[in-house]
N, C-alpha and C positions, 0 to 999 in steps of 0.2 A: 492503622490501615491507610490513612491519608498522609503518611509521613513524606511521600514523594510528591505531594501536590503543592503547587506554589502558594505563597502567603499573599492572600488578597490585599493585604494592607501595604504592600511595597509598591511604590510608584515605578512601574515598569515603563521602559522607553517605547515610544511609538515609532515604528519603522515602516514607511510606506512599502518598502521592498517586499515585506513578508505578504502583505495583502495583494501585491501585484502578481507575485508567484502563485498564490492560491488562485486568484481571479482568473489568471491566464491558463493555468493547467485545468481548471474546471471547464473553461470555454473550450480548450483544445480537445479534451476528452469527449465532450458532447458532440462537437463537430466531426471529429475523426471517427468515432464509433457509429454515428449515423451514416456517414459516407461509407464506411466500410460494410454496413449492413447490406448494401447492394453493389459494392465495388468489385472489380476485376483483380486478379492477382498482381498485375502491373500497378494498379492504383495502390494497393497495399504496399508495395515496395517504395512508391513515391512517398507515402505517408511515413514510411519508416525513415527515409532520408530527412524529411522535414522534422520529424521528431528528434532525431539525433542532433540536428542543427539547433533546434529549441533548447534541448537539454544542455548541450554545451554552452550556449549563451547564458542560460540561467545560472550555470556554475561558475561563471567567470567572477561573479561578485561574492563567492562563498570562500570560506577558509579551507585548509587542506583537510581538516578533520571531517567536515561535512562532504567534500568532495570524495574522500575515501569511503565514507559511509554510502554514498551513492553508488560508487563502484561496486562495493561488496553487495549492496542491495540489488543491483542490476544482475550480477553474476549469480547469486543465489536464486533470485526470482526466476530468472531464465532457465536455470537447470530445473527448478520446481515446475515450471510451465511445461516442459518437455516430459517431465516424469508424470505429472498429474493428468495432463491433457492427451498427449500422444500415446504414452505407455499405458497408463491406467484407464483413460478415457472417462475420467470424472467429470469432465466437461470437454466440449469439442467446439473448435472454430469452424466456419463455414466450409473451408477448403481442407480441413483435417490436418492443418499445419499450425505453427506458431507465427503469426504475422510479423513482419519485420519491425513494425512500430512497437511491438510489445516490450522488447528490452528496454529501449530508451523511455517508453511510456512508463515503465516500473520506476525508472530513475526520477522522472518528473513527479510521479505520484508520491514517491518517498520524500522527495525534497519539499513537496506541498505539505505533507504531514509534519516535517520539521518547522517549516515557515509558520504554520498554524500554531504549533506547540509553543514557539517563542514569541508569538504576537501578543500584543498588549491585550487585545479582546479576549483571547483564550486565557491568558495568565490571570487577568482579573476576574474572570468568570468560570474558573476551572470547576468548581463544585456544581455550579448551576448546570453547566454543559454536561457533566458526568450524570447528573440525575436525569436530564433530558434524554441522553443517549441510552440510559438503563431503561427508562420508561418506553421509549420508541422501540428499542431492540427488543425488550421483553415482551411487548404486546405483539410485535411481528412474530416472535418465536412461538408464543402461545397460540397464535392464529394458524401457524404452520403445522402444529400437532393437534389442533382441535378437532380435526376431521372435516372441517368445512371446505378447505380447498381440496380439489381433485387430486393434486400432487402434493402429498404430504412433506413434511420437512423435519424429520428427526435429526437430521445432520445439522440443520440450522439452529436447532435449540441447543444442541451439545456444543457447537461452536460459539454460540452466544454465551454460554456458561463460562467457556475458556476465556473468551474476550472479557468478561467481567473480572474474572480472577487476575488476568494480566493488567486490567485497569487499576485494581486496588492493591495489588501485590507486586506488580512490576516496578522497575525503577524509572521508566519513562513514560508515565501515564499520559502526559500531555501529547507525546507523539502518537500514542494509541488513540487518543480522543480525535486528533486531526486525521488519523488513518481511517477512523470510522466514517467521517463525513465524506472524504474523497473516494473511498472505496465503495461505499454504499451507492454514491453518485454514478461511479462508472459501471458497476454491476448492474444497476437497474437499467440505465440506458443501453449498455451492451446487450444485455439479454432481450430487452424490448425491441431493439433494432434487428435482432437476430444475427449479430456478430459472432456470438457464440452461445451455447446451450448446455446447461448442467443436466447431467444424467438423472433420471427420475428415481433410479436406485443406485445408491453409493456402492462402488465395486468391491470394497474390502469387507464391510459388515452387512452389506445388503440392507441398509437403512434407507428410508425415504429421503429424498433430497429435493429442496425447492429449486426454483429457477429464477433468481439465484437463492442460495441458502441464506436464511435470516442472519445468521452470525458469521457471514463470510469475511468480515473484517478481521476476525481471528487469524486468518491465514496471512494477511498483511501484516499483522502485528508480529508474526513469527519472522517475517522478512525484516522488519523494523528491528527487532531484538537481535537478529543475527548482525545486521549492519552495525548497530550501536556497539555490540559486544566484540566484534572481531576487528573493526577499523583501528581501534588503538593498538592492538597487538601487531597488525600488519604494518602500521606507521612506525612503531617502535622497532620491528625487525628491519625495515628498510633504513632507518636511521643507524642501527648497529652495522649494517652492511656498509653504509656510506662511510661511517667512521672507520671501519676496518680497511676499506679501500684506501682512504685518505692516508692511514697509518702505513699501509703497505707502500704506497709511492713515495712517502718521506723516508723510508729506510734506504 
């Protein structure tokens, strides 16, 4: 079950860059979402420009594999935002749109999950962090279906079960752990600031849904899994096209 967890006996390297990426993104998420809680559409656009600049700057120090993962994550998450928010109305932003800072924001969030996953702190304490996440998320999910909160959260409990399965059966548990922390952070702040709101009744199965759902990190794990799974295939395809092009020129 823990085959893909790191060995705590290994002396993993300490890289300040990983902690900078995480700290910077946590800070930017909090500031931007609080600002957007009462901002105008014009301010949203300005936040989008800033977010793209920040994302590009953070990617300068990454290798081509991570950069491609971020590209895939941004593309997949953006399509998912339009489907889940605008079409399905599972949650809605203040202006009924997908704010311009959301696509680059997803890139920064994914990069933060990767940075935390490879950080010495996470690698040395993977099992402890997993237990803490399960306890926190489990209690949150149980509270959501206990009947105590006015807005129940059947969706959150279901998603949390999916998250736990991904954590112990998936091939990138450290990225999922990182995703839990940054995603929970942004969901709690975003909903508290009124930047977006989750529908009280989920539109497909008519289940109750928290604001935010307790297991919402599972959706971000899906984005992470797609980014990790498809980026090597895309890079391989691009390499083959490049080789074919060079061969064609040499003939």
